C-alpha positions in Angstrom: 88.5 105.3 90.0 91.7 106.4 88.2 94.8 106.8 90.3 97.5 107.5 88.0 98.6 107.0 84.4 101.7 106.2 82.8 102.6 106.0 79.0 100.9 102.8 78.5 99.0 102.0 81.5 96.2 103.3 84.1 96.4 102.2 87.3 92.7 102.1 89.0 91.3 100.6 92.0 90.0 97.2 91.4 86.3 96.4 91.5 84.2 93.2 91.8 83.8 93.4 88.1 87.7 92.7 87.9 87.6 89.3 89.7 87.5 87.2 86.4 90.6 88.8 85.1 92.3 88.6 88.6 91.6 85.0 88.7 93.1 84.3 85.4 96.3 86.0 86.9 96.4 84.6 90.8 95.7 81.2 89.5 98.6 80.9 86.9 101.4 78.9 88.7 104.1 80.5 86.5 102.9 84.1 87.4 102.4 83.1 91.2 105.8 80.9 91.2 107.2 83.2 94.0 104.2 82.2 95.9 105.0 78.5 95.2 101.1 78.4 95.2 98.4 79.3 92.5 95.4 80.8 94.2 91.8 79.0 94.6 88.8 80.8 93.8 88.4 81.6 97.5 91.7 83.0 97.7 91.4 85.3 94.8 88.2 86.6 96.3 90.1 87.3 99.5 92.8 89.0 97.6 90.4 91.4 96.1 88.7 92.0 99.0 91.8 92.7 101.0 92.9 95.2 98.3 89.4 96.9 98.6 90.0 96.9 102.4 93.0 98.7 102.0 91.8 101.3 99.7 89.1 102.1 102.4 91.6 102.0 105.1 95.0 103.3 104.1 93.8 105.2 101.0 95.9 102.9 98.7 96.6 99.3 97.5 97.4 97.1 94.6 95.7 98.9 91.8 94.4 97.2 88.6 97.0 97.7 85.8 95.3 98.6 82.3 96.3 98.8 79.0 95.7 102.2 77.8 95.3 101.2 74.3 92.6 98.4 75.2 91.4 99.1 78.7 92.5 95.1 79.3 93.4 94.4 83.0 97.1 93.0 82.6 98.2 93.2 86.0 98.5 94.8 89.0 100.8 97.4 90.8 100.4 99.5 93.8 101.6 100.4 97.3 100.4 98.2 100.5 101.7 98.3 104.2 103.8 95.3 104.8 105.7 94.1 108.0 109.4 94.3 108.1 110.7 93.1 111.4 107.6 94.6 113.5 107.2 97.6 111.4 104.6 98.4 108.8 106.5 99.8 105.7 104.9 101.2 102.3 105.7 98.3 99.7 105.6 98.8 96.0 104.1 95.4 94.8 103.7 94.1 91.0 102.0 91.3 89.5 101.5 90.9 85.9 100.1 88.4 83.6 102.6 86.0 82.0 101.8 87.0 78.5 102.8 90.8 79.4 106.2 89.9 80.9 109.4 91.5 79.6 107.8 94.5 78.1 108.7 96.9 80.7 105.1 97.2 82.2 106.2 96.1 85.9 109.0 98.8 86.0 106.7 101.6 84.4 103.9 100.9 86.9 106.4 100.7 89.8 108.3 103.8 89.0 104.9 105.7 88.8 104.0 104.3 92.2 106.9 105.4 93.7 106.5 108.9 92.4 103.2 108.7 93.5 103.9 107.6 97.2 106.6 110.6 97.5 104.8 113.5 95.5 101.2 112.6 96.3 101.1 110.6 99.6 104.4 112.5 101.0 106.2 109.3 102.2 110.0 109.5 103.0 110.5 105.9 101.7 109.2 103.2 100.2 110.1 99.3 100.1 109.5 96.5 97.7 110.1 92.7 99.5 111.2 90.2 97.0 111.7 86.5 97.2 115.8 86.3 96.6 115.2 83.6 94.0 112.8 86.0 91.9 115.2 87.7 89.5 112.8 89.6 87.4 111.2 91.5 90.2 114.6 92.3 91.8 115.7 93.7 88.6 112.2 95.9 88.5 113.1 97.2 92.0 116.7 97.9 90.6 115.6 99.8 87.6 113.1 101.8 90.1 116.0 103.0 92.0 115.9 100.7 94.8 118.8 99.0 96.9 118.9 96.1 99.2 118.7 97.4 102.8 117.8 94.2 104.8 116.6 90.4 104.6 113.9 88.6 106.1 112.1 85.1 105.9 108.3 85.0 105.2 106.7 81.9 105.9 103.7 80.8 103.3 102.2 77.2 103.4 104.5 75.9 105.5 107.4 76.8 103.8 110.4 79.5 104.6 110.9 81.7 101.8 113.7 84.3 102.1 113.2 87.6 100.8 115.5 90.7 100.0 114.2 94.2 101.5 114.7 96.8 98.5 114.4 100.6 99.8 114.2 104.0 98.0 114.3 107.3 99.7 112.8 110.4 98.8 
């Protein structure tokens, strides 16, 4: 099911058939550096199930990002509810295959997701929660009109990971 389109991308709900492409992305240590952890097969399956659960429960989640010209799944971008100091906030998240980095796809998809959040979902604000050392993702958030409004520390795999909380208001 297509959710939205940009000039170069189609964003749609992920299906079970996307698992192999999703595994290639989530199991690439370079792609997953902000998580400090490339995913196992089981973690990738859980990730996909979590997104599909979000579609059913929230009406949104991380969507497959496909190149319009080929239909190839090159990443994911969408909106998920994330905890910021005890409050669930709508976060625009993005993750793309390494061979498609530095081509503007993440920015293009993130901007479209912000418009979707404001124009379709009627949300008053959106966030992006980004590791403080993830400069490329921070630049995407800034190009998406977001500014830092807070900080937090997430705990993954026994590690404390400082994050910046970016926000854009409608």
